[in-house]
BAFI-3210 file (N, C-alpha, C; in Angstrom, 3 decimals, decimal comma, padded with zeros to 6 digits):
// residues 79
n [1|2|3|4|5|6|7|8|9|10|11|12|13|14|15|16|17|18|19|20|21|22|23|24|25|26|27|28|29|30|31|32|33|34|35|36|37|38|39|40|41|42|43|44|45|46|47|48|49|50|51|52|53|54|55|56|57|58|59|60|61|62|63|64|65|66|67|68|69|70|71|72|73|74|75|76|77|78|79]
n.u [002,728|-000,111|-002,749|-005,423|-008,322|-010,791|-011,693|-009,909|-008,597|-006,708|-004,519|-003,202|-002,954|-000,576|001,214|001,550|002,090|005,173|005,960|005,966|007,462|009,885|010,903|011,250|012,551|014,416|016,833|015,366|013,740|011,065|007,345|005,465|002,747|-000,111|-003,689|-005,970|-008,601|-011,528|-010,901|-008,392|-005,109|-002,034|001,674|005,240|007,946|011,483|013,670|016,940|017,992|020,131|020,918|019,043|018,278|016,745|019,174|018,368|015,529|012,364|009,558|005,557|003,220|-000,132|-002,853|-006,559|-009,045|-012,000|-013,666|-016,336|-017,271|-019,981|-021,609|-021,839|-023,264|-022,520|-019,906|-020,836|-019,576|-019,482|-018,492]
n.v [006,786|006,845|004,753|003,254|001,461|000,241|-000,672|-003,241|-006,158|-006,947|-008,675|-007,631|-005,435|-005,460|-006,740|-004,843|-002,124|-003,161|-004,572|-002,538|-000,537|-002,075|-001,815|001,631|002,156|-000,161|-000,699|-000,384|-002,376|-004,540|-004,047|-005,644|-007,008|-008,222|-007,899|-007,781|-008,806|-005,856|-002,600|-001,469|-000,834|-002,058|-001,573|-001,146|-000,023|-000,333|002,746|002,570|005,627|007,412|009,760|011,973|013,496|012,425|010,271|006,398|005,928|005,363|004,559|004,494|002,689|002,936|001,791|002,180|000,216|000,653|-001,025|-001,967|000,201|002,083|000,115|-001,792|-001,027|-001,005|000,757|002,968|003,254|004,574|003,230]
n.w [004,016|002,197|000,822|-000,171|-001,029|-003,696|-005,721|-006,763|-005,630|-002,843|-002,859|-006,000|-005,710|-003,849|-005,392|-008,285|-006,834|-005,930|-008,307|-009,737|-007,881|-007,965|-010,718|-010,858|-008,112|-007,619|-005,369|-003,375|-000,742|-000,852|-000,735|002,277|003,443|004,817|004,332|006,728|008,655|008,511|008,449|007,832|007,563|008,000|006,956|007,577|005,711|005,356|003,992|002,358|001,310|-001,107|-002,561|-001,207|002,576|005,274|005,114|005,996|006,915|007,936|005,817|006,552|005,204|004,932|004,962|003,041|003,367|001,178|000,220|001,035|002,209|004,185|007,088|006,367|003,680|000,714|-001,458|-004,692|-006,931|-010,585|-013,570]
ca.u [001,848|-001,766|-003,613|-006,637|-008,724|-011,672|-012,048|-009,012|-008,054|-005,304|-003,154|-003,171|-002,288|000,396|002,109|001,991|003,306|005,519|006,826|006,880|009,347|011,467|010,951|011,943|013,524|015,567|017,784|014,486|013,349|010,028|005,936|005,461|001,622|-001,497|-005,163|-007,061|-010,463|-010,791|-010,789|-007,852|-004,266|-000,403|003,387|006,965|009,411|013,056|014,413|017,989|018,423|021,553|021,143|018,105|018,734|017,557|019,153|017,932|013,993|011,076|008,148|004,548|002,359|-001,718|-004,154|-007,724|-010,448|-012,968|-014,661|-018,021|-018,247|-019,458|-022,550|-022,157|-023,819|-020,841|-019,439|-021,718|-019,133|-020,279|-017,222]
ca.v [006,815|006,549|003,935|003,333|000,012|000,754|-001,977|-004,138|-007,103|-006,761|-008,617|-007,475|-003,952|-005,375|-007,331|-003,801|-001,297|-004,070|-004,782|-000,657|-000,067|-003,088|-000,800|002,259|001,489|-001,474|-000,518|-000,731|-003,521|-004,925|-004,364|-006,842|-006,828|-008,909|-007,474|-008,872|-008,200|-004,864|-001,866|-000,536|-002,058|-001,022|-001,565|-000,908|-000,172|000,069|002,580|004,289|006,278|007,806|011,440|012,795|013,394|011,424|008,909|005,915|005,828|003,690|004,408|003,584|001,947|002,596|000,865|001,748|-000,570|000,904|-001,222|-001,987|001,573|001,741|-000,810|-002,546|-000,904|-000,750|001,787|002,577|003,832|004,926|003,678]
ca.w [002,672|002,122|-000,230|-000,414|-002,315|-004,005|-006,531|-006,868|-004,552|-002,004|-003,606|-007,399|-005,701|-004,173|-006,800|-009,256|-005,905|-006,185|-009,970|-010,063|-007,753|-008,263|-011,441|-010,480|-007,120|-007,223|-003,993|-002,147|000,027|-001,426|000,153|002,121|004,792|004,636|004,402|007,632|008,954|009,346|007,277|007,599|007,105|007,811|007,083|007,845|005,267|005,981|002,780|002,587|000,596|-001,272|-002,424|-000,172|003,641|005,946|004,134|006,477|007,634|008,168|005,868|007,267|004,689|005,500|003,815|004,351|002,493|000,658|-000,675|001,057|002,608|006,251|007,259|004,581|002,271|-000,169|-001,803|-006,115|-008,455|-011,832|-014,716]
c.u [000,604|-002,512|-004,610|-007,085|-010,105|-012,412|-010,846|-009,154|-006,855|-004,436|-002,677|-002,477|-001,096|001,791|001,992|002,604|004,902|006,663|007,335|007,807|010,306|011,629|011,811|012,437|013,933|015,941|016,334|013,804|011,733|008,560|005,798|003,697|000,806|-002,422|-005,474|-008,372|-009,905|-011,125|-009,770|-006,206|-002,436|000,921|003,948|007,510|010,296|013,375|015,441|018,320|019,313|021,933|020,126|018,474|017,278|017,991|018,860|016,564|013,058|009,920|006,777|003,492|000,830|-002,420|-005,402|-008,601|-011,684|-014,722|-016,174|-018,879|-018,771|-021,222|-023,246|-023,164|-023,250|-020,672|-020,138|-020,475|-019,350|-018,260|-016,969]
c.v [006,954|005,664|004,002|001,826|000,283|-000,328|-003,249|-004,695|-007,014|-006,871|-008,261|-006,516|-004,511|-005,509|-005,888|-002,716|-002,374|-004,257|-002,807|000,125|-000,764|-001,617|000,229|002,864|000,147|-001,579|-001,134|-001,806|-003,785|-004,893|-005,135|-007,054|-007,758|-008,102|-008,687|-008,158|-007,212|-003,936|-000,880|-001,231|-001,498|-001,410|-000,940|-001,112|000,677|000,871|003,188|004,586|007,231|009,837|012,072|012,255|013,205|010,669|007,159|006,429|005,451|005,072|003,560|004,043|001,908|002,963|001,394|001,370|-000,138|000,330|-001,549|-000,975|001,211|000,799|-001,513|-002,273|-000,950|000,795|001,997|003,451|003,546|004,035|003,918]
c.w [002,824|000,893|000,397|-000,858|-002,521|-004,922|-006,447|-005,619|-004,514|-002,868|-005,175|-006,689|-004,591|-004,426|-007,963|-008,366|-005,808|-007,378|-010,038|-009,242|-007,546|-009,487|-011,166|-009,618|-006,867|-006,406|-003,225|-001,527|-000,806|-000,075|000,957|003,525|004,205|005,084|005,044|007,271|009,398|008,159|007,116|008,382|007,882|007,908|007,339|006,878|005,067|004,411|003,360|001,391|000,019|-001,116|-001,244|001,423|004,649|005,037|004,536|007,140|007,243|007,219|006,085|005,925|005,704|004,157|004,412|003,041|002,503|000,081|-000,490|002,128|004,440|006,270|006,654|003,268|000,982|-000,695|-004,231|-006,343|-009,674|-012,842|-015,284]
res [m|i|g|y|i|i|s|m|e|p|k|t|i|l|d|e|v|n|h|y|q|k|k|e|l|p|d|n|p|c|i|k|f|t|f|e|k|g|q|t|f|q|s|y|q|r|l|k|r|k|t|v|e|p|s|a|f|t|l|i|h|i|w|a|d|l|r|w|g|y|g|g|e|g|l|h|i|k|s]
***
């Protein structure tokens, strides 16, 4: 899974993703990762599904932090 950060804070994203997941997929473990310096982060989530094969697999989460753009210029997003 690939996600990107444009304007939200990483902790807010993590809280929202886990809240949605607990509601829709309560058997799945929460996603845990920290956003460190750099523009990409990854985390692994080991899942077990009851109705879809393969039943056990690892989902790799990759996040790209686009809040600061390239060269420190930042992104200009119109609301």
